[in-house]
N, C-alpha and C positions, 0 to 999 in steps of 0.2 A: 429432653433426650441426653443421656451423656455415654461416652465409651464405656465398654467393659476394661478390665484389667488386661485381657488378651489382646484387644483391639488397641489399647494404648502402648503396649509393648511392641506390637508390630509396627506402629507409627514412629516409635523410638528407634526401632531397629533398621528401618529404610534409609538409606542414605538421602540427604536433602536434595530434592530437585531443584534447577534452577528454574525461576520464574519467568525468566526472559533469556532470551539470546541476544547476543550483540548484533545490531544492524551492520551488514558489510558496508564498506566504504562507499562503494559505487551506489548502492541503494541509496544510502543517506545523503550522498551529495544529488541523487535525483529528486529526492524529497526536498531537499534545501532549495533547489532551483525555483519552486513554487513558493519561496517565503519571500514576497513581494510586496511593496507598498501599495502599487497599484494594480487594478484589474488588466490593463493594457498590457503590462509587463508579464501578467501571468499567462494571458492569451498568446504573446509571443512565444513565451517558452513551450505552451500546449502545441504551437504550431510546428516547432522545430521538430525534425525526425531525426532521434538519437541513433547511434549506431546499432543498438540492440533492434531497433524497429525496422531498419533499412533492410531490405532483401539484398544479398550480396552473393557473387560469383565468385569461386575461387580459382587459382591458377589453372586448374584442370577443368574449367569450365562447368562445374557442378555447383548447383544451388547450394549455399551454407542455410540451414534449417534456422528458424526463429529460437527455438530452445525454448519451449514452455517452462520446462523444469528449471531453467536458469532466470528466466527473463518473465516469468508470470507475475511477480510483485511489482515490476518497475510499469507493466501494463496497467495493473490495479491501480497503482498511485496516479498514473496519468487520468485514466478513467474517472476516478474519484474525483480529481481536483477539476476537471472539465465539468463533472455534474454539479460540484460545489459552487463552481464560478456562476454556471447558468443559473443555479437557484437564488445566489446572492444579488445578481445583477437584475434578476425580474422583482425582487423584495420578499420573496416567500419566507425567509429566514427569519424576518422580523417580527414574527409572531410564534408563539409556543406550539410545538408539534408533539405528536406521540411517537413513539419508538418507529412503531410499524410506518410511518410516513418517511422518515430516514433511511428505513431499510427498502421502501419501494423507490424512494426518488434520487438516493446516492448511491 
């Protein structure tokens, strides 16, 4: 199946979309904190409570919200690293798996 001339003109006329967006420095640093040689170091990093995860009270004694719109990716990274670490340590990553297995376990 090929594109019609009209479809090709439409594709050519649209501005190119960026395939990726830059990763914010704070998120990149979070990801890189798990770039360790030993699993013990990864576990230590997982045990740390970063500022975005700690419930804080401001000067007016009001709770500052977690801010899921800002910190969702940080939580996802931490949860994914924890899941991968558990699977690695128990040896389940030593054999081939189907994509569905990864979707369920990681």
